[in-house]
C-alpha positions as CSV (number, residue, x, y, z in Angstrom):
1,M,0.4,4.0,-18.6
2,A,2.8,2.6,-21.1
3,D,5.9,0.4,-19.8
4,G,5.3,1.1,-16.1
5,R,5.7,5.1,-16.8
6,I,3.2,7.6,-16.6
7,L,3.4,10.2,-19.5
8,Y,2.0,13.7,-19.1
9,A,1.7,16.4,-21.9
10,L,0.5,19.7,-22.4
11,D,-0.5,19.2,-26.0
12,Q,-2.2,16.2,-27.2
13,K,-1.2,16.8,-30.6
14,A,2.5,16.9,-30.1
15,T,2.2,13.1,-28.4
16,H,0.0,11.8,-31.2
17,M,2.4,13.3,-33.8
18,G,5.4,11.5,-32.4
19,G,6.5,14.5,-30.5
20,S,8.1,13.8,-26.8
21,P,5.8,13.9,-23.6
22,I,6.5,16.9,-20.9
23,L,7.0,14.6,-18.1
24,S,7.4,10.9,-17.4
25,E,7.1,9.5,-14.1
26,S,8.1,5.8,-13.6
27,I,6.3,3.9,-10.8
28,G,8.7,1.0,-8.9
29,A,8.2,-1.5,-6.4
30,P,7.3,-0.6,-2.9
31,A,10.1,-0.9,-0.1
32,A,9.5,-4.1,1.5
33,L,7.6,-3.6,4.8
34,E,8.1,-5.2,8.2
35,P,5.5,-3.7,10.5
36,A,6.0,-4.1,14.3
37,G,4.2,-3.2,17.1
38,L,5.4,-0.9,19.5
39,E,4.1,-0.1,23.1
40,H,1.8,-2.8,24.2
41,A,-1.8,-1.4,24.9
42,S,-3.7,-2.1,28.3
43,M,-6.4,-4.2,26.1
44,A,-6.5,-7.2,23.9
45,A,-8.8,-8.1,21.1
46,S,-10.8,-11.1,19.9
47,V,-10.6,-11.8,16.1
48,Y,-13.6,-13.7,14.5
49,K,-12.9,-14.5,10.9
50,G,-15.6,-16.8,9.4
51,G,-18.1,-19.2,11.0
52,D,-15.7,-21.8,12.2
53,P,-15.0,-21.2,15.9
54,S,-11.6,-23.0,15.7
55,H,-10.3,-20.3,13.3
56,W,-11.3,-17.2,16.0
57,R,-8.5,-15.8,18.2
58,R,-8.8,-14.6,21.6
59,S,-6.3,-12.3,23.4
60,V,-4.9,-11.2,20.4
61,P,-2.2,-8.3,21.3
62,A,-3.0,-4.7,21.0
63,F,-0.2,-2.0,20.6
64,Q,-0.2,1.9,21.0
65,A,1.5,2.1,17.7
66,V,3.2,0.5,15.0
67,N,6.6,1.3,13.5
68,D,6.7,3.2,10.1
């Protein structure tokens, strides 16, 4: 990968001797995502993160699906 591009070459000699790559692929930033829950589920969840009970969360909503 060079300069944010992936370069593909079938013949290594051509690339090392100043030849052009066969294919160049650029990687861009992913689109901003804003996920949202769809269709509330009939259940809720509890989240236990870490050992401090003040950081635990109860009755966190659950969803049947998430938008894409």
